[in-house]
DONU-459830 format. One record per residue (C-alpha): residue number from 1; residue in three letters; z, x, y. Coordinates in Angstrom, 1 decimal. Layout:
N
+-----+---------+--------+--------+--------+
! num ! residuo !      z !      x !      y !
+-----+---------+--------+--------+--------+
! NUM !     ALA !      Z !      X !      Y !
...
+-----+---------+--------+--------+--------+
//
This chain:
299
+-----+---------+--------+--------+--------+
! num ! residuo !      z !      x !      y !
+-----+---------+--------+--------+--------+
!   1 !     MET !  -29.6 !   22.9 !   -4.6 !
!   2 !     GLN !  -26.5 !   21.7 !   -2.5 !
!   3 !     VAL !  -27.0 !   20.3 !    0.9 !
!   4 !     THR !  -25.1 !   22.2 !    3.4 !
!   5 !     ALA !  -24.7 !   20.8 !    7.0 !
!   6 !     ALA !  -22.5 !   21.4 !   10.0 !
!   7 !     ALA !  -20.3 !   18.7 !   11.1 !
!   8 !     ILE !  -21.7 !   16.1 !   13.5 !
!   9 !     PRO !  -19.7 !   15.8 !   16.7 !
!  10 !     GLY !  -18.1 !   12.6 !   16.7 !
!  11 !     ALA !  -16.1 !   10.2 !   19.3 !
!  12 !     TYR !  -13.2 !    8.0 !   19.5 !
!  13 !     TRP !  -12.9 !    4.3 !   19.5 !
!  14 !     THR !   -9.8 !    2.2 !   20.2 !
!  15 !     TRP !   -8.4 !   -0.3 !   18.0 !
!  16 !     ARG !   -5.0 !   -1.9 !   18.5 !
!  17 !     GLU !   -4.0 !    0.6 !   20.9 !
!  18 !     GLN !   -4.7 !    3.4 !   18.3 !
!  19 !     SER !   -7.3 !    6.1 !   18.5 !
!  20 !     VAL !  -10.0 !    5.8 !   15.8 !
!  21 !     TYR !  -12.5 !    8.9 !   15.1 !
!  22 !     TYR !  -16.2 !    8.2 !   14.0 !
!  23 !     VAL !  -19.4 !    9.8 !   13.7 !
!  24 !     ARG !  -22.8 !    8.4 !   14.5 !
!  25 !     ALA !  -26.0 !   10.1 !   13.5 !
!  26 !     GLY !  -29.8 !    9.0 !   13.7 !
!  27 !     CYS !  -31.4 !    6.3 !   15.5 !
!  28 !     ARG !  -31.3 !    2.5 !   15.1 !
!  29 !     HIS !  -34.3 !    0.9 !   13.3 !
!  30 !     PRO !  -35.1 !   -2.6 !   14.1 !
!  31 !     GLN !  -36.0 !   -3.3 !   10.5 !
!  32 !     ARG !  -33.4 !   -1.4 !    8.7 !
!  33 !     PRO !  -29.7 !   -1.9 !    8.7 !
!  34 !     PRO !  -27.3 !    0.8 !    9.8 !
!  35 !     LEU !  -25.1 !    2.4 !    7.3 !
!  36 !     LEU !  -21.2 !    2.8 !    7.6 !
!  37 !     LEU !  -19.7 !    5.5 !    5.2 !
!  38 !     VAL !  -16.0 !    5.0 !    4.3 !
!  39 !     HIS !  -14.0 !    7.9 !    2.7 !
!  40 !     GLY !  -11.3 !    7.8 !    0.1 !
!  41 !     PHE !   -7.5 !    8.7 !    0.2 !
!  42 !     GLY !   -7.1 !   12.0 !    1.9 !
!  43 !     GLY !  -10.7 !   12.2 !    3.0 !
!  44 !     SER !  -12.3 !   11.8 !    6.4 !
!  45 !     THR !  -15.6 !   11.6 !    8.0 !
!  46 !     ASP !  -16.0 !   15.3 !    7.1 !
!  47 !     HIS !  -16.4 !   14.3 !    3.4 !
!  48 !     TRP !  -19.6 !   12.7 !    4.2 !
!  49 !     ARG !  -21.4 !   15.6 !    6.2 !
!  50 !     LYS !  -24.0 !   16.1 !    3.5 !
!  51 !     ASN !  -24.8 !   12.4 !    3.5 !
!  52 !     LEU !  -25.0 !   12.1 !    7.2 !
!  53 !     ALA !  -27.3 !   14.9 !    7.4 !
!  54 !     GLY !  -29.6 !   13.7 !    4.5 !
!  55 !     LEU !  -29.8 !   10.0 !    5.8 !
!  56 !     LYS !  -29.9 !   10.3 !    9.4 !
!  57 !     ASP !  -33.8 !   10.6 !    9.6 !
!  58 !     ASP !  -34.2 !    7.2 !    7.8 !
!  59 !     PHE !  -31.2 !    5.3 !    9.1 !
!  60 !     GLU !  -28.7 !    5.0 !   11.8 !
!  61 !     VAL !  -25.6 !    6.3 !   10.0 !
!  62 !     TRP !  -22.0 !    5.8 !   11.0 !
!  63 !     ALA !  -18.9 !    7.3 !    9.3 !
!  64 !     ILE !  -15.3 !    6.5 !   10.1 !
!  65 !     ASP !  -11.8 !    7.7 !    9.6 !
!  66 !     LEU !   -9.5 !    5.0 !    8.4 !
!  67 !     LEU !   -6.4 !    4.7 !   10.3 !
!  68 !     GLY !   -3.8 !    7.2 !    9.0 !
!  69 !     PHE !   -6.6 !    9.7 !    7.9 !
!  70 !     GLY !   -8.8 !   12.4 !    9.2 !
!  71 !     ARG !   -8.8 !   12.5 !   13.0 !
!  72 !     SER !   -7.8 !    9.0 !   13.5 !
!  73 !     ALA !   -4.3 !    8.0 !   14.6 !
!  74 !     LYS !   -1.4 !    8.0 !   12.2 !
!  75 !     PRO !    1.0 !    5.3 !   13.5 !
!  76 !     ASP !    4.3 !    4.4 !   11.6 !
!  77 !     TRP !    2.7 !    1.2 !   10.1 !
!  78 !     GLN !    2.4 !   -0.5 !    6.8 !
!  79 !     TYR !   -0.9 !    0.8 !    5.2 !
!  80 !     SER !   -3.0 !   -1.6 !    3.0 !
!  81 !     GLY !   -6.3 !   -2.6 !    2.1 !
!  82 !     ASP !   -6.0 !   -5.6 !    4.4 !
!  83 !     LEU !   -5.3 !   -3.3 !    7.2 !
!  84 !     TRP !   -8.3 !   -1.1 !    6.8 !
!  85 !     ARG !  -10.4 !   -4.4 !    6.0 !
!  86 !     GLU !   -9.7 !   -5.5 !    9.5 !
!  87 !     GLN !  -10.3 !   -2.1 !   11.0 !
!  88 !     LEU !  -13.7 !   -2.0 !    9.4 !
!  89 !     HIS !  -14.5 !   -5.5 !   10.4 !
!  90 !     ASP !  -13.7 !   -4.9 !   14.1 !
!  91 !     PHE !  -15.6 !   -1.6 !   14.1 !
!  92 !     ILE !  -18.7 !   -3.2 !   12.7 !
!  93 !     THR !  -18.5 !   -6.1 !   15.2 !
!  94 !     GLY !  -17.2 !   -4.2 !   18.2 !
!  95 !     ALA !  -18.8 !   -0.8 !   17.9 !
!  96 !     ILE !  -21.9 !   -0.9 !   15.6 !
!  97 !     GLY !  -22.9 !   -4.5 !   16.8 !
!  98 !     GLN !  -24.6 !   -6.0 !   13.7 !
!  99 !     PRO !  -24.2 !   -6.2 !   10.0 !
! 100 !     ALA !  -24.3 !   -2.8 !    8.2 !
! 101 !     VAL !  -24.5 !   -1.5 !    4.7 !
! 102 !     LEU !  -21.0 !   -0.3 !    3.8 !
! 103 !     ALA !  -20.8 !    2.6 !    1.6 !
! 104 !     GLY !  -17.3 !    3.5 !    0.3 !
! 105 !     ASN !  -15.8 !    6.1 !   -2.1 !
! 106 !     SER !  -12.6 !    5.5 !   -4.0 !
! 107 !     LEU !  -10.0 !    3.7 !   -1.7 !
! 108 !     GLY !  -12.9 !    3.4 !    0.8 !
! 109 !     GLY !  -14.9 !    1.6 !   -1.7 !
! 110 !     TYR !  -12.0 !   -1.0 !   -2.3 !
! 111 !     ALA !  -11.7 !   -1.5 !    1.6 !
! 112 !     SER !  -15.5 !   -1.9 !    2.0 !
! 113 !     LEU !  -15.7 !   -4.5 !   -0.8 !
! 114 !     CYS !  -12.8 !   -6.4 !    0.9 !
! 115 !     VAL !  -14.8 !   -6.5 !    3.9 !
! 116 !     ALA !  -18.1 !   -7.5 !    2.4 !
! 117 !     ALA !  -16.3 !  -10.3 !    0.3 !
! 118 !     GLN !  -14.5 !  -11.7 !    3.2 !
! 119 !     TYR !  -16.6 !  -11.3 !    6.3 !
! 120 !     PRO !  -20.5 !  -11.6 !    7.0 !
! 121 !     ASP !  -20.6 !   -8.1 !    8.2 !
! 122 !     ALA !  -22.2 !   -6.4 !    5.2 !
! 123 !     ALA !  -26.0 !   -6.4 !    4.9 !
! 124 !     GLY !  -25.4 !   -4.7 !    1.6 !
! 125 !     LEU !  -22.6 !   -2.7 !   -0.2 !
! 126 !     VAL !  -22.6 !    0.6 !   -2.0 !
! 127 !     LEU !  -19.5 !    1.5 !   -4.1 !
! 128 !     LEU !  -18.8 !    5.1 !   -5.4 !
! 129 !     ASN !  -16.2 !    5.4 !   -8.0 !
! 130 !     SER !  -14.4 !    2.5 !   -6.3 !
! 131 !     ALA !  -10.7 !    2.0 !   -6.6 !
! 132 !     GLY !   -8.8 !   -1.3 !   -7.1 !
! 133 !     PRO !   -7.4 !   -3.4 !   -9.9 !
! 134 !     PHE !   -9.1 !   -6.2 !  -11.8 !
! 135 !     THR !   -7.1 !   -9.3 !  -12.9 !
! 136 !     SER !   -7.5 !   -8.3 !  -16.4 !
! 137 !     ASP !   -6.1 !   -4.6 !  -15.8 !
! 138 !     ARG !   -2.9 !   -5.4 !  -18.0 !
! 139 !     PRO !   -1.7 !   -3.5 !  -21.1 !
! 140 !     ALA !   -2.7 !   -5.0 !  -24.4 !
! 141 !     ALA !    0.8 !   -4.8 !  -25.6 !
! 142 !     SER !    4.1 !   -5.0 !  -23.9 !
! 143 !     PRO !    5.4 !   -1.6 !  -23.0 !
! 144 !     SER !    8.7 !   -0.3 !  -24.5 !
! 145 !     PRO !   11.9 !   -1.0 !  -22.7 !
! 146 !     TRP !   12.4 !    2.7 !  -22.0 !
! 147 !     ARG !    8.8 !    3.1 !  -20.6 !
! 148 !     THR !    9.4 !    0.1 !  -18.4 !
! 149 !     ALA !   12.8 !    1.6 !  -17.3 !
! 150 !     LEU !   11.2 !    5.0 !  -16.5 !
! 151 !     LYS !    8.4 !    3.4 !  -14.6 !
! 152 !     LYS !   10.8 !    1.4 !  -12.4 !
! 153 !     ALA !   12.9 !    4.7 !  -11.8 !
! 154 !     ILE !    9.9 !    6.6 !  -10.8 !
! 155 !     GLN !    8.8 !    3.9 !   -8.4 !
! 156 !     SER !   12.2 !    3.5 !   -6.9 !
! 157 !     ALA !   12.6 !    7.3 !   -6.4 !
! 158 !     LEU !    9.4 !    7.5 !   -4.6 !
! 159 !     LEU !   10.3 !    4.9 !   -2.2 !
! 160 !     GLN !   13.1 !    7.3 !   -1.0 !
! 161 !     GLU !   11.8 !    8.9 !    2.1 !
! 162 !     TRP !   13.2 !   12.3 !    1.4 !
! 163 !     LEU !   11.6 !   12.4 !   -2.0 !
! 164 !     SER !    8.3 !   11.2 !   -0.9 !
! 165 !     PHE !    8.4 !   13.8 !    1.9 !
! 166 !     LEU !    9.0 !   16.6 !   -0.6 !
! 167 !     LEU !    6.2 !   15.4 !   -2.6 !
! 168 !     PHE !    3.9 !   15.3 !    0.4 !
! 169 !     GLN !    4.9 !   18.8 !    1.2 !
! 170 !     HIS !    4.0 !   20.0 !   -2.1 !
! 171 !     THR !    0.7 !   17.9 !   -2.6 !
! 172 !     ARG !   -0.6 !   19.1 !    1.1 !
! 173 !     ARG !   -0.5 !   22.9 !    0.1 !
! 174 !     ARG !   -4.0 !   24.4 !    0.1 !
! 175 !     SER !   -3.5 !   25.7 !   -3.5 !
! 176 !     VAL !   -2.6 !   22.3 !   -4.8 !
! 177 !     ILE !   -5.5 !   20.6 !   -2.8 !
! 178 !     ARG !   -8.0 !   23.1 !   -4.4 !
! 179 !     LYS !   -6.5 !   22.5 !   -7.9 !
! 180 !     THR !   -6.7 !   18.7 !   -7.6 !
! 181 !     LEU !  -10.3 !   18.8 !   -6.5 !
! 182 !     GLU !  -11.3 !   21.1 !   -9.3 !
! 183 !     LYS !   -9.9 !   18.6 !  -11.8 !
! 184 !     VAL !  -11.8 !   15.7 !  -10.2 !
! 185 !     TYR !  -15.1 !   17.6 !   -9.5 !
! 186 !     LEU !  -17.4 !   18.4 !  -12.3 !
! 187 !     ASP !  -19.2 !   20.9 !  -10.4 !
! 188 !     LYS !  -16.4 !   23.5 !   -9.3 !
! 189 !     SER !  -18.8 !   25.2 !   -7.0 !
! 190 !     ALA !  -18.6 !   22.2 !   -4.6 !
! 191 !     VAL !  -15.0 !   22.8 !   -4.1 !
! 192 !     THR !  -15.3 !   25.1 !   -1.1 !
! 193 !     ASP !  -12.8 !   26.6 !    1.5 !
! 194 !     LEU !  -14.3 !   24.2 !    3.9 !
! 195 !     LEU !  -13.6 !   21.2 !    1.7 !
! 196 !     VAL !  -10.1 !   22.2 !    1.1 !
! 197 !     GLU !   -9.6 !   22.8 !    4.8 !
! 198 !     ASP !  -11.1 !   19.4 !    5.7 !
! 199 !     ILE !   -8.4 !   17.8 !    3.5 !
! 200 !     TYR !   -5.6 !   20.0 !    4.6 !
! 201 !     ARG !   -6.1 !   20.0 !    8.3 !
! 202 !     PRO !   -5.3 !   16.1 !    8.9 !
! 203 !     SER !   -2.0 !   16.6 !    6.7 !
! 204 !     CYS !   -0.7 !   18.7 !    9.6 !
! 205 !     ASP !   -0.8 !   15.8 !   12.0 !
! 206 !     ALA !    2.4 !   14.1 !   13.4 !
! 207 !     GLY !    2.7 !   11.0 !   11.2 !
! 208 !     ALA !    0.9 !   12.2 !    8.1 !
! 209 !     ALA !    3.9 !   12.4 !    6.1 !
! 210 !     LYS !    4.6 !    8.7 !    6.7 !
! 211 !     VAL !    1.2 !    7.6 !    5.9 !
! 212 !     PHE !    1.5 !    9.4 !    2.6 !
! 213 !     ALA !    4.9 !    7.5 !    1.9 !
! 214 !     SER !    3.6 !    4.1 !    3.1 !
! 215 !     VAL !    1.1 !    4.1 !    0.1 !
! 216 !     PHE !    4.1 !    3.8 !   -2.4 !
! 217 !     LYS !    5.3 !    0.7 !   -0.5 !
! 218 !     SER !    1.9 !   -0.8 !    0.1 !
! 219 !     PRO !    1.5 !   -4.5 !   -1.4 !
! 220 !     GLN !   -1.2 !   -4.6 !   -4.0 !
! 221 !     GLY !   -4.3 !   -6.2 !   -2.6 !
! 222 !     GLU !   -6.8 !   -8.8 !   -3.8 !
! 223 !     LYS !   -8.2 !   -8.2 !   -7.2 !
! 224 !     ILE !  -11.7 !   -6.9 !   -7.7 !
! 225 !     ASP !  -12.9 !   -9.8 !   -9.7 !
! 226 !     VAL !  -11.7 !  -12.3 !   -7.1 !
! 227 !     LEU !  -13.5 !  -10.3 !   -4.4 !
! 228 !     LEU !  -16.6 !  -10.1 !   -6.4 !
! 229 !     ASP !  -16.6 !  -13.9 !   -7.0 !
! 230 !     ARG !  -16.8 !  -14.1 !   -3.1 !
! 231 !     LEU !  -19.5 !  -11.4 !   -2.6 !
! 232 !     THR !  -23.0 !  -12.6 !   -1.6 !
! 233 !     CYS !  -24.8 !   -9.3 !   -0.6 !
! 234 !     PRO !  -26.6 !   -6.8 !   -2.7 !
! 235 !     LEU !  -24.5 !   -4.4 !   -4.4 !
! 236 !     LEU !  -25.2 !   -0.8 !   -5.6 !
! 237 !     MET !  -22.9 !    1.1 !   -7.9 !
! 238 !     LEU !  -23.0 !    4.8 !   -8.2 !
! 239 !     TRP !  -20.6 !    6.3 !  -10.8 !
! 240 !     GLY !  -19.5 !    9.9 !  -11.3 !
! 241 !     GLU !  -19.2 !    9.6 !  -14.9 !
! 242 !     ALA !  -17.1 !   12.7 !  -15.5 !
! 243 !     ASP !  -14.3 !   11.1 !  -13.2 !
! 244 !     PRO !  -11.0 !   12.0 !  -14.8 !
! 245 !     TRP !   -9.1 !    9.4 !  -12.9 !
! 246 !     MET !  -11.1 !    6.4 !  -14.1 !
! 247 !     ASN !  -13.3 !    5.5 !  -17.0 !
! 248 !     ALA !  -16.5 !    4.9 !  -15.2 !
! 249 !     ARG !  -18.5 !    3.3 !  -18.1 !
! 250 !     GLU !  -15.6 !    1.0 !  -18.7 !
! 251 !     ARG !  -15.1 !    0.1 !  -15.1 !
! 252 !     GLY !  -18.8 !   -0.3 !  -14.6 !
! 253 !     ALA !  -19.1 !   -2.6 !  -17.3 !
! 254 !     LYS !  -16.3 !   -4.9 !  -15.6 !
! 255 !     PHE !  -18.2 !   -4.9 !  -12.3 !
! 256 !     LYS !  -21.2 !   -5.9 !  -14.1 !
! 257 !     GLN !  -19.5 !   -8.7 !  -15.9 !
! 258 !     TYR !  -18.2 !  -10.2 !  -12.7 !
! 259 !     TYR !  -21.6 !   -9.3 !  -10.6 !
! 260 !     PRO !  -24.4 !   -9.3 !  -13.0 !
! 261 !     GLN !  -27.2 !   -8.9 !  -10.4 !
! 262 !     LEU !  -25.9 !   -5.5 !   -9.3 !
! 263 !     THR !  -27.8 !   -2.1 !   -9.5 !
! 264 !     GLU !  -26.0 !    0.8 !  -11.1 !
! 265 !     TYR !  -26.5 !    4.4 !  -11.8 !
! 266 !     TYR !  -24.3 !    7.0 !  -13.7 !
! 267 !     LEU !  -24.4 !   10.7 !  -12.4 !
! 268 !     LYS !  -23.4 !   13.9 !  -13.8 !
! 269 !     ALA !  -20.5 !   14.2 !  -11.4 !
! 270 !     GLY !  -16.8 !   13.7 !  -10.9 !
! 271 !     HIS !  -14.8 !   11.3 !   -8.6 !
! 272 !     CYS !  -16.8 !   12.2 !   -5.5 !
! 273 !     PRO !  -20.5 !   12.1 !   -6.4 !
! 274 !     HIS !  -21.6 !   11.8 !   -2.8 !
! 275 !     ASP !  -20.3 !   15.3 !   -2.2 !
! 276 !     GLU !  -21.2 !   16.8 !   -5.6 !
! 277 !     LEU !  -24.7 !   15.5 !   -5.8 !
! 278 !     PRO !  -25.7 !   14.4 !   -2.3 !
! 279 !     GLU !  -29.5 !   14.7 !   -2.8 !
! 280 !     GLN !  -29.2 !   12.4 !   -5.8 !
! 281 !     VAL !  -26.8 !    9.9 !   -3.9 !
! 282 !     ASN !  -28.9 !   10.1 !   -0.7 !
! 283 !     SER !  -32.0 !    9.2 !   -2.6 !
! 284 !     ALA !  -30.4 !    6.3 !   -4.5 !
! 285 !     ILE !  -29.2 !    4.8 !   -1.4 !
! 286 !     ARG !  -32.4 !    5.2 !    0.6 !
! 287 !     SER !  -34.4 !    3.7 !   -2.1 !
! 288 !     TRP !  -31.9 !    0.8 !   -2.9 !
! 289 !     VAL !  -31.5 !    0.0 !    0.9 !
! 290 !     LEU !  -35.2 !   -0.1 !    1.5 !
! 291 !     SER !  -36.1 !   -2.1 !   -1.6 !
! 292 !     ALA !  -33.1 !   -4.5 !   -2.1 !
! 293 !     VAL !  -31.6 !   -5.0 !    1.5 !
! 294 !     THR !  -34.4 !   -4.5 !    3.9 !
! 295 !     PRO !  -36.7 !   -7.2 !    2.5 !
! 296 !     GLY !  -33.9 !   -9.7 !    2.9 !
! 297 !     LEU !  -33.2 !   -9.0 !    6.6 !
! 298 !     PRO !  -34.5 !  -11.5 !    9.3 !
! 299 !     GLY !  -37.9 !  -10.3 !   10.8 !
+-----+---------+--------+--------+--------+
//
């Protein structure tokens, strides 16, 4: 049975003179950390509505729109993991007011890992099909010269504003959004009109095209293995093992190699398990926080 939930009304927080949208649900519990949910590329707080509804009775739950996405402002800035790391850090310290369990999907997972590894803001970390490179993510053999030249040509072309704008106009079409989601969701019935609209709507905002273009110019962030070496909080990995964008089992083994004390579950879902299997994800997060994170909190 799928969880259905209306969007919870949100509010705005000002960060670096920019408007940042967030949602808060549930009540603060003295002996339980708050949760902060962080969406992936193209997503927003709307992508967590099933999890907000399912977790708010047990936790104070927050969700945030990263700068450049959702209902947050879309200034003409250079977007990177470092920028979103600073945004999340400042939101935890300035708005939430105490260490939180960060839960991030895809790009949001990488940004959450950056926060947890570099600041004492994380009481725990939940990564769902998290993005980001490992140091060892290099081809075993050198690519052929023509492949190297082709890759450089594509990268150079995408840096052209007019071409990235055309690509943005194509990818933001509702029909293309739906086809993309149907490729990365194992359960096609979870790809609803509402989900498509949640992703389409922010693409109409002023500045959205430049945010999209900025991705191709973004400097590569810190490697995951380096971040894991700095991590000290409990880590839960939730993998949608049918994700066509990444080999979940292979990536899971790498995370386990560098952070063997983690807890992990593999789910029959695609790239966004929290939206496909919300009951399973909510249950896993709830049980893990209460058993692995809460006992370590100061009384």
